[in-house]
LUMBALO-937201 format. One record per residue: residue number from 1; residue in three letters; x, y, z of N, C-alpha, C in turn. Coordinates in nm, 2 decimals, decimal comma, always signed. Atoms other than C-alpha are relative to their C-alpha. Example, Ala and Ser with C-alpha at 12.3 -4.5 7.8 and 13.67 -1.06 7.14 Angstrom:
<dotors>
DOTOR  num  residuo     nxx     nyy     nzz    caxx    cayy    cazz     cxx     cyy     czz
DOTOR    1      ALA   +0,09   -0,12   +0,00   +1,23   -0,45   +0,78   +0,09   +0,12   +0,00
DOTOR    2      SER   -0,09   -0,11   +0,00   +1,37   -0,11   +0,71   -0,08   +0,11   +0,08
</dotors>
This chain:
<dotors>
DOTOR  num  residuo     nxx     nyy     nzz    caxx    cayy    cazz     cxx     cyy     czz
DOTOR    1      MET   -0,11   -0,05   -0,09   +0,22   +4,56  -17,09   -0,07   +0,10   +0,10
DOTOR    2      LYS   +0,07   -0,10   -0,08   -0,01   +4,84  -16,96   -0,07   -0,07   +0,12
DOTOR    3      TYR   +0,07   +0,08   -0,11   -0,22   +4,58  -16,76   +0,10   -0,06   +0,10
DOTOR    4      GLN   -0,10   +0,06   -0,08   +0,09   +4,42  -16,63   +0,06   +0,10   +0,10
DOTOR    5      ASN   -0,04   -0,11   -0,09   +0,21   +4,75  -16,48   -0,10   +0,03   +0,10
DOTOR    6      ILE   +0,10   -0,03   -0,10   -0,12   +4,82  -16,32   -0,02   -0,11   +0,10
DOTOR    7      PHE   +0,00   +0,11   -0,10   -0,13   +4,47  -16,17   +0,11   +0,00   +0,09
DOTOR    8      LEU   -0,12   -0,01   -0,08   +0,22   +4,51  -16,04   -0,01   +0,11   +0,10
DOTOR    9      LEU   +0,02   -0,11   -0,09   +0,14   +4,85  -15,89   -0,11   -0,04   +0,11
DOTOR   10      ALA   +0,10   +0,04   -0,09   -0,18   +4,71  -15,73   +0,05   -0,10   +0,10
DOTOR   11      LEU   -0,06   +0,10   -0,09   +0,02   +4,42  -15,58   +0,09   +0,06   +0,10
DOTOR   12      VAL   -0,09   -0,07   -0,09   +0,28   +4,65  -15,43   -0,08   +0,07   +0,10
DOTOR   13      LEU   +0,08   -0,08   -0,09   +0,01   +4,87  -15,28   -0,07   -0,09   +0,10
DOTOR   14      LEU   +0,06   +0,10   -0,09   -0,16   +4,56  -15,13   +0,09   -0,05   +0,10
DOTOR   15      VAL   -0,10   +0,05   -0,10   +0,15   +4,43  -14,97   +0,04   +0,11   +0,10
DOTOR   16      VAL   -0,03   -0,11   -0,09   +0,24   +4,77  -14,83   -0,11   +0,03   +0,10
DOTOR   17      SER   +0,11   -0,03   -0,08   -0,11   +4,83  -14,69   -0,03   -0,11   +0,10
DOTOR   18      CYS   +0,03   +0,11   -0,09   -0,11   +4,49  -14,51   +0,09   +0,00   +0,12
DOTOR   19      GLY   -0,09   +0,00   -0,11   +0,15   +4,59  -14,26   -0,08   +0,02   +0,13
DOTOR   20      LYS   +0,07   -0,01   -0,13   +0,04   +4,56  -13,89   +0,06   +0,11   +0,08
DOTOR   21      ASP   -0,05   -0,10   -0,09   +0,06   +4,84  -13,64   +0,07   -0,06   +0,11
DOTOR   22      ASP   -0,07   +0,05   -0,11   +0,32   +4,79  -13,38   -0,07   +0,06   +0,13
DOTOR   23      PRO   +0,07   -0,05   -0,12   +0,13   +4,81  -13,04   +0,07   +0,10   +0,08
DOTOR   24      ASP   -0,07   -0,10   -0,08   +0,41   +5,00  -12,88   +0,00   +0,14   -0,06
DOTOR   25      GLU   +0,01   -0,13   +0,06   +0,38   +5,27  -13,14   -0,14   +0,07   +0,03
DOTOR   26      LEU   +0,13   -0,06   -0,03   +0,01   +5,32  -13,04   -0,01   +0,06   +0,14
DOTOR   27      LEU   +0,00   -0,06   -0,14   +0,10   +5,41  -12,67   +0,02   +0,15   -0,01
DOTOR   28      THR   -0,01   -0,14   -0,01   +0,05   +5,77  -12,58   +0,05   +0,04   +0,13
DOTOR   29      VAL   -0,05   -0,04   -0,13   +0,18   +5,98  -12,29   -0,11   +0,01   +0,10
DOTOR   30      VAL   +0,11   +0,01   -0,09   -0,17   +5,97  -12,15   -0,02   -0,15   +0,04
DOTOR   31      PRO   +0,02   +0,14   -0,04   -0,21   +5,65  -11,94   -0,14   -0,06   -0,05
DOTOR   32      MET   +0,12   +0,07   +0,04   -0,47   +5,39  -12,06   -0,01   -0,12   +0,10
DOTOR   33      ILE   +0,02   +0,11   -0,09   -0,63   +5,13  -11,83   -0,11   -0,08   -0,05
DOTOR   34      GLU   +0,11   +0,09   +0,03   -0,86   +4,83  -11,87   -0,02   -0,09   +0,12
DOTOR   35      LEU   +0,04   +0,09   -0,12   -1,05   +4,64  -11,60   +0,01   -0,15   -0,05
DOTOR   36      ILE   -0,02   +0,14   +0,03   -0,93   +4,28  -11,61   -0,10   -0,09   +0,07
DOTOR   37      LYS   +0,09   +0,08   -0,08   -1,13   +4,13  -11,32   -0,03   +0,06   +0,13
DOTOR   38      VAL   +0,03   -0,04   -0,13   -1,29   +4,18  -10,99   -0,01   -0,12   +0,09
DOTOR   39      ILE   +0,01   +0,12   -0,09   -1,25   +3,94  -10,70   -0,07   +0,05   +0,13
DOTOR   40      PRO   +0,05   +0,14   +0,04   -1,47   +3,79  -10,56   -0,08   +0,01   -0,13
DOTOR   41      GLU   +0,07   +0,01   +0,13   -1,61   +3,69  -10,89   -0,15   +0,00   +0,01
DOTOR   42      SER   +0,14   +0,00   -0,02   -1,95   +3,65  -10,74   -0,06   +0,14   +0,01
DOTOR   43      ASN   +0,04   -0,14   -0,02   -1,96   +4,03  -10,70   -0,09   +0,03   +0,12
DOTOR   44      GLN   +0,08   -0,01   -0,13   -2,11   +3,99  -10,35   +0,10   +0,01   +0,11
DOTOR   45      VAL   -0,09   -0,01   -0,11   -1,93   +4,11  -10,04   -0,09   +0,03   +0,13
DOTOR   46      GLN   +0,06   -0,03   -0,13   -2,02   +4,13   -9,67   +0,06   +0,14   +0,05
DOTOR   47      GLN   -0,06   -0,12   -0,04   -1,99   +4,48   -9,53   +0,09   -0,02   +0,12
DOTOR   48      TYR   -0,10   +0,00   -0,11   -1,70   +4,55   -9,29   +0,11   -0,11   -0,01
DOTOR   49      THR   -0,09   +0,11   -0,01   -1,53   +4,22   -9,36   +0,07   -0,04   -0,13
DOTOR   50      ASP   -0,06   +0,05   +0,12   -1,48   +4,12   -9,72   +0,07   +0,11   -0,08
DOTOR   51      GLU   -0,07   -0,10   +0,08   -1,23   +4,29   -9,94   -0,03   -0,02   -0,15
DOTOR   52      LEU   +0,02   +0,01   +0,14   -1,26   +4,36  -10,31   +0,14   +0,03   -0,07
DOTOR   53      THR   -0,12   -0,02   +0,07   -0,97   +4,33  -10,55   -0,03   +0,03   -0,14
DOTOR   54      PHE   +0,02   -0,04   +0,14   -0,97   +4,51  -10,88   +0,13   -0,02   -0,08
DOTOR   55      THR   -0,12   +0,02   +0,08   -0,72   +4,39  -11,14   -0,01   +0,08   -0,12
DOTOR   56      ILE   +0,00   -0,08   +0,12   -0,64   +4,65  -11,41   +0,13   -0,02   -0,07
DOTOR   57      SER   -0,12   +0,00   +0,08   -0,40   +4,65  -11,69   +0,03   +0,15   -0,03
DOTOR   58      TYR   -0,03   -0,14   +0,03   -0,22   +4,98  -11,77   +0,11   +0,00   -0,11
DOTOR   59      SER   -0,10   -0,02   +0,10   -0,01   +5,12  -12,05   +0,03   +0,15   +0,00
DOTOR   60      ASP   -0,04   -0,14   +0,01   +0,18   +5,45  -12,08   +0,12   +0,02   -0,09
DOTOR   61      GLY   -0,10   -0,02   +0,10   +0,39   +5,59  -12,36   +0,13   +0,06   +0,05
DOTOR   62      ASP   -0,12   -0,06   -0,05   +0,64   +5,77  -12,15   +0,04   -0,05   +0,14
DOTOR   63      GLY   -0,04   +0,07   -0,12   +0,65   +5,56  -11,83   +0,00   +0,08   +0,13
DOTOR   64      ASP   +0,00   -0,08   -0,12   +0,57   +5,83  -11,58   -0,11   -0,03   +0,09
DOTOR   65      LEU   +0,11   +0,04   -0,09   +0,32   +5,63  -11,38   +0,07   -0,03   +0,14
DOTOR   66      GLY   -0,04   +0,02   -0,14   +0,36   +5,63  -11,00   +0,10   +0,11   +0,05
DOTOR   67      THR   -0,10   -0,10   -0,06   +0,57   +5,85  -10,76   +0,07   -0,07   +0,11
DOTOR   68      GLU   -0,07   +0,06   -0,12   +0,83   +5,78  -10,50   -0,05   +0,06   +0,13
DOTOR   69      ASP   +0,06   -0,06   -0,12   +0,65   +6,01  -10,25   -0,13   -0,08   +0,04
DOTOR   70      PRO   +0,12   +0,08   -0,04   +0,40   +5,78  -10,06   -0,12   +0,09   +0,03
DOTOR   71      ASP   +0,11   -0,08   -0,03   +0,19   +6,08   -9,98   -0,07   +0,06   -0,12
DOTOR   72      VAL   +0,06   -0,05   +0,12   +0,11   +6,15  -10,34   -0,08   -0,11   -0,06
DOTOR   73      PRO   +0,08   +0,11   +0,06   -0,19   +5,94  -10,46   +0,00   +0,01   -0,15
DOTOR   74      SER   +0,00   +0,01   +0,15   -0,20   +5,82  -10,82   -0,12   -0,08   -0,05
DOTOR   75      ILE   +0,12   +0,08   +0,04   -0,50   +5,59  -10,82   -0,12   +0,05   +0,07
DOTOR   76      GLU   +0,13   -0,04   -0,06   -0,86   +5,69  -10,76   -0,10   -0,11   -0,02
DOTOR   77      LEU   +0,11   +0,10   +0,00   -1,13   +5,44  -10,67   -0,12   +0,07   +0,06
DOTOR   78      VAL   +0,12   -0,07   -0,04   -1,48   +5,58  -10,64   -0,12   -0,10   +0,00
DOTOR   79      ASP   +0,13   +0,08   -0,02   -1,80   +5,40  -10,50   -0,11   +0,10   -0,05
DOTOR   80      THR   +0,09   -0,09   +0,06   -2,07   +5,54  -10,72   -0,13   +0,03   +0,08
DOTOR   81      ARG   +0,11   -0,03   -0,08   -2,33   +5,53  -10,45   +0,01   +0,15   +0,06
DOTOR   82      ASN   -0,02   -0,13   -0,06   -2,18   +5,85  -10,30   +0,14   +0,05   -0,04
DOTOR   83      PRO   -0,13   -0,03   +0,05   -1,89   +5,97  -10,52   +0,08   +0,11   +0,08
DOTOR   84      ASP   -0,07   -0,11   -0,07   -1,81   +6,28  -10,31   +0,06   -0,05   +0,13
DOTOR   85      VAL   -0,04   +0,05   -0,13   -1,77   +6,08   -9,98   +0,08   -0,13   -0,02
DOTOR   86      LEU   -0,06   +0,13   +0,01   -1,68   +5,73  -10,09   +0,11   -0,01   -0,12
DOTOR   87      LYS   -0,11   -0,01   +0,10   -1,36   +5,82  -10,29   +0,12   -0,04   +0,07
DOTOR   88      PHE   -0,12   +0,05   -0,06   -1,04   +5,63  -10,21   +0,12   +0,02   -0,09
DOTOR   89      ASP   -0,12   -0,03   +0,07   -0,70   +5,74  -10,31   +0,11   -0,10   +0,04
DOTOR   90      TYR   -0,11   +0,10   -0,03   -0,40   +5,50  -10,34   +0,13   +0,06   -0,06
DOTOR   91      HIS   -0,13   -0,03   +0,05   -0,03   +5,55  -10,38   +0,04   -0,11   -0,10
DOTOR   92      LEU   -0,05   +0,09   +0,09   +0,13   +5,39  -10,68   +0,15   +0,02   -0,01
DOTOR   93      SER   -0,15   -0,02   +0,01   +0,51   +5,33  -10,67   +0,03   +0,01   -0,15
DOTOR   94      PRO   -0,04   -0,02   +0,14   +0,70   +5,42  -10,99   +0,00   -0,14   -0,08
DOTOR   95      ARG   +0,00   +0,12   +0,08   +0,65   +5,17  -11,27   +0,12   -0,01   -0,09
DOTOR   96      ALA   -0,12   -0,01   +0,08   +0,97   +5,28  -11,45   +0,10   +0,08   +0,08
DOTOR   97      PRO   -0,09   -0,08   -0,07   +1,29   +5,43  -11,32   -0,02   +0,15   -0,02
DOTOR   98      SER   +0,02   -0,15   +0,00   +1,26   +5,81  -11,24   +0,09   +0,06   -0,11
DOTOR   99      GLY   -0,08   -0,07   +0,10   +1,38   +6,03  -11,53   +0,00   -0,07   -0,13
DOTOR  100      SER   +0,00   +0,07   +0,13   +1,34   +5,76  -11,80   -0,13   +0,03   -0,07
DOTOR  101      GLU   +0,12   -0,02   +0,08   +1,09   +5,78  -12,08   -0,01   -0,14   -0,08
DOTOR  102      LEU   +0,02   +0,14   +0,05   +1,00   +5,41  -12,14   -0,14   -0,02   -0,02
DOTOR  103      LYS   +0,13   +0,05   +0,02   +0,69   +5,27  -12,29   -0,02   -0,12   +0,09
DOTOR  104      ILE   +0,02   +0,10   -0,10   +0,54   +5,06  -12,02   -0,14   -0,06   -0,01
DOTOR  105      THR   +0,13   +0,06   -0,01   +0,25   +4,81  -11,99   +0,01   -0,10   +0,12
DOTOR  106      GLY   +0,00   +0,10   -0,11   +0,15   +4,58  -11,70   -0,14   -0,01   +0,06
DOTOR  107      GLU   +0,12   +0,02   -0,07   -0,11   +4,48  -11,45   +0,02   +0,04   +0,15
DOTOR  108      LEU   -0,01   -0,03   -0,14   -0,18   +4,59  -11,09   -0,13   -0,03   +0,07
DOTOR  109      ASN   +0,12   +0,02   -0,08   -0,43   +4,51  -10,81   -0,02   +0,12   +0,09
DOTOR  110      VAL   +0,04   -0,11   -0,09   -0,62   +4,78  -10,63   -0,09   -0,07   +0,10
DOTOR  111      ILE   +0,08   +0,07   -0,10   -0,76   +4,64  -10,30   -0,07   +0,10   +0,09
DOTOR  112      LEU   +0,09   -0,07   -0,09   -1,05   +4,79  -10,11   -0,02   -0,10   +0,12
DOTOR  113      ASN   +0,00   +0,09   -0,11   -1,02   +4,64   -9,76   -0,14   -0,04   +0,04
DOTOR  114      HIS   +0,14   +0,03   -0,03   -1,40   +4,66   -9,70   -0,09   +0,11   -0,04
DOTOR  115      THR   +0,10   -0,10   +0,03   -1,71   +4,85   -9,78   -0,12   -0,01   +0,09
DOTOR  116      ILE   +0,11   -0,01   -0,10   -2,03   +4,94   -9,60   -0,13   +0,01   -0,07
DOTOR  117      ILE   +0,13   -0,04   +0,04   -2,40   +4,97   -9,64   -0,03   +0,14   +0,05
DOTOR  118      ILE   +0,02   -0,14   -0,03   -2,49   +5,33   -9,65   -0,13   +0,02   +0,09
DOTOR  119      ASP   +0,12   -0,01   -0,07   -2,85   +5,31   -9,54   -0,02   -0,12   +0,09
DOTOR  120      GLU   +0,01   +0,11   -0,10   -2,87   +5,09   -9,22   -0,13   -0,07   -0,01
DOTOR  121      ASN   +0,13   +0,07   +0,01   -3,24   +5,01   -9,30   +0,01   -0,11   -0,11
DOTOR  122      ASN   -0,01   +0,09   +0,10   -3,12   +4,81   -9,60   +0,08   -0,13   +0,04
DOTOR  123      ASN   -0,07   +0,13   -0,02   -3,01   +4,44   -9,59   +0,11   -0,01   -0,10
DOTOR  124      SER   -0,10   +0,00   +0,11   -2,81   +4,49   -9,91   -0,01   +0,13   -0,08
DOTOR  125      GLU   -0,01   -0,11   +0,10   -2,71   +4,76  -10,16   +0,08   -0,04   -0,12
DOTOR  126      THR   -0,08   +0,03   +0,12   -2,58   +4,75  -10,51   +0,08   +0,13   -0,04
DOTOR  127      THR   -0,09   -0,12   +0,04   -2,30   +4,98  -10,65   +0,09   -0,05   -0,11
DOTOR  128      THR   -0,11   +0,03   +0,09   -2,04   +5,00  -10,91   +0,12   +0,09   +0,05
DOTOR  129      PHE   -0,12   -0,07   -0,04   -1,68   +5,13  -10,87   +0,06   +0,05   -0,13
DOTOR  130      LYS   -0,07   -0,06   +0,11   -1,49   +5,36  -11,11   +0,15   +0,02   +0,05
DOTOR  131      ILE   -0,15   -0,01   -0,03   -1,11   +5,36  -11,13   +0,07   +0,08   -0,11
DOTOR  132      ARG   -0,09   -0,06   +0,10   -0,86   +5,58  -11,30   +0,14   +0,03   +0,07
DOTOR  133      ILE   -0,13   -0,03   -0,05   -0,49   +5,66  -11,26   +0,06   +0,13   -0,06
DOTOR  134      LYS   -0,06   -0,13   +0,05   -0,28   +5,98  -11,29   +0,15   -0,02   -0,01
DOTOR  135      ASP   -0,14   +0,01   +0,01   +0,07   +6,00  -11,41   +0,07   +0,13   +0,06
DOTOR  136      ARG   -0,07   -0,11   -0,07   +0,34   +6,24  -11,28   -0,02   +0,13   -0,07
DOTOR  137      ALA   +0,03   -0,13   +0,07   +0,26   +6,50  -11,55   -0,14   +0,05   +0,02
DOTOR  138      GLY   +0,14   -0,05   -0,03   -0,10   +6,52  -11,42   -0,10   -0,05   -0,10
DOTOR  139      ASN   +0,09   +0,05   +0,09   -0,26   +6,33  -11,70   -0,08   -0,12   +0,06
DOTOR  140      TRP   +0,09   +0,11   -0,05   -0,56   +6,12  -11,59   -0,02   -0,10   -0,12
DOTOR  141      SER   +0,03   +0,10   +0,10   -0,62   +5,79  -11,77   -0,15   +0,00   -0,03
DOTOR  142      ASN   +0,14   +0,03   +0,02   -0,95   +5,68  -11,91   -0,05   -0,06   +0,13
DOTOR  143      GLU   +0,07   +0,05   -0,12   -1,20   +5,57  -11,64   -0,06   -0,13   -0,04
DOTOR  144      VAL   +0,07   +0,13   +0,02   -1,31   +5,21  -11,61   -0,10   -0,02   +0,11
DOTOR  145      GLU   +0,10   +0,02   -0,10   -1,62   +5,10  -11,43   -0,03   -0,15   +0,01
DOTOR  146      THR   +0,03   +0,14   -0,02   -1,70   +4,76  -11,27   -0,15   -0,03   -0,03
DOTOR  147      GLY   +0,14   +0,04   +0,00   -2,02   +4,57  -11,31   -0,06   +0,02   +0,14
DOTOR  148      VAL   +0,07   -0,02   -0,13   -2,28   +4,57  -11,03   +0,06   -0,09   +0,11
DOTOR  149      ILE   -0,05   +0,07   -0,12   -2,15   +4,47  -10,69   -0,10   +0,01   +0,11
DOTOR  150      THR   +0,10   -0,01   -0,11   -2,38   +4,38  -10,40   +0,07   -0,01   +0,13
DOTOR  151      VAL   -0,05   -0,01   -0,13   -2,29   +4,48  -10,05   -0,11   -0,05   +0,09
DOTOR  152      MET   +0,10   +0,06   -0,08   -2,47   +4,27   -9,79   +0,04   +0,01   +0,15
DOTOR  153      LYS   -0,02   +0,00   -0,14   -2,51   +4,29   -9,41   +0,06   -0,13   +0,05
</dotors>
């Protein structure tokens, strides 16, 4: 009888411990992003003419991503060759209704219309880009970085 009770207790503990975490419960009020892809997939662009598209996924536990004010930037894109100068800010429209506290997830594209070669003596240069987003409460997401991208004349 004693072994039967121990077996039953072990079985109950096993079943209870096998529960899966609900992904929505894991969302925090600090935004999280992940780099999905970069276009062009060749990671080579012509200076002045080719655009780069960065597709990122986002999640936020309280849904306060983006602002209605188009003058308030929420996305930061940095060219690592010269992060102080080659920093681009983008507006992000609200991802959820203002005043709501919804758990949100989704994808968005960040488009850099063109880039340049910094040293005109070079025929090409390599760089990476870093991206992060900020919510209305001022929380910055994690930062994601692209693979190496070649800029050509």
